[in-house]
N, C-alpha and C positions, 0 to 999 in steps of 0.2 A: 078219429085220428087223422091228422093231416100229413100227407107225404109230399115233401118238396124235392124236386130234382135239382141236383147240383152238377154243373158241367165239369168234365175232366178236361183240363188243358195241359198239354205237355206232360201227361202222366201224373198230374197233381190236381187237387181240388181243395176248396176252403171248407173246413169243418164248421159246424154251427158255433163253435167256441172261438172261431177266428184263425185257428192254426191251419197251416198248409200240410196236407197229408196225401198219401197215395191211396188208390182204391184198395190196396192190400190191407190197409188199416181198417177200412170200412167193412171188409170181409168178416172181421172179428168183432164188429160193433153190434150191440143189441138193437140199435135204432135203424140199421140199414134194412131196407125192404126188398130192393131190387137193383140190378145193374143193367144199363142199356148197352147192349152189345150187338152191333150190326143192325140197329133199329128195333131190336127185340128186347122186351123186359124179361130178364132172367132173375128168378128169386134169389135172394141173398143166401149164401151158405150159412149165415148166422141163424136163419130160420129153421135149420135142421134140428135145433134144440127147442123150438117153439111147439108146444103141444097142439095149438090151434091151427098153425099154418104149415107145419112140417114140409121142409124142402130137403131134398136129398141128392140132387144132381150137382155135379162139379161145374163150377162157373169160372171162366177165364177172366177174372176181374181185371187183369192187367190190360185187357182190350176194351175196357169200359169207356163209353163216351160220356156217360152220366151215371149218377148214383141217386136212387130214391131213398130219402132219409125221413124218418118219422120223429126225429128229435125236435122238440118245440121250445124248450126252455133256454137254450143257448149253453147248456152244460157241455156239449160235445161228446166225444167218444166215451162209450161205456162198454167194457169188455164182456163178452158172453161168458167168459171164464168165471166171472163173479156169480153168475146164475147157476152154472152147472157144477160148481165145486162145493 
C-alpha cells in the first residue's frame, strides 16, 4: 500500500478524485491514514474501525498541514460509514 501526502492549503486540499475538500472530510474517509499536525503524524480517526491498525485518539484535523492518503485508483472519498453499517 502506498501512502501519498497531500498538503493542506488555506484549510483545503485536493482529493484524489480532483475535488477540493477539507481535512474534516478526510477524517471520515477509509483511505486516510494520518494527519500531519505540528510536524507529527497522527493516525486518522477513520482507523478506529480498522481491526489491524486500531486508532483511538482524538485528532484535531482542522490543524492539519497535510493528510496521508492510501487511495490509489482516483476514486476519492469513501465513507467509513459504508464499512461499519
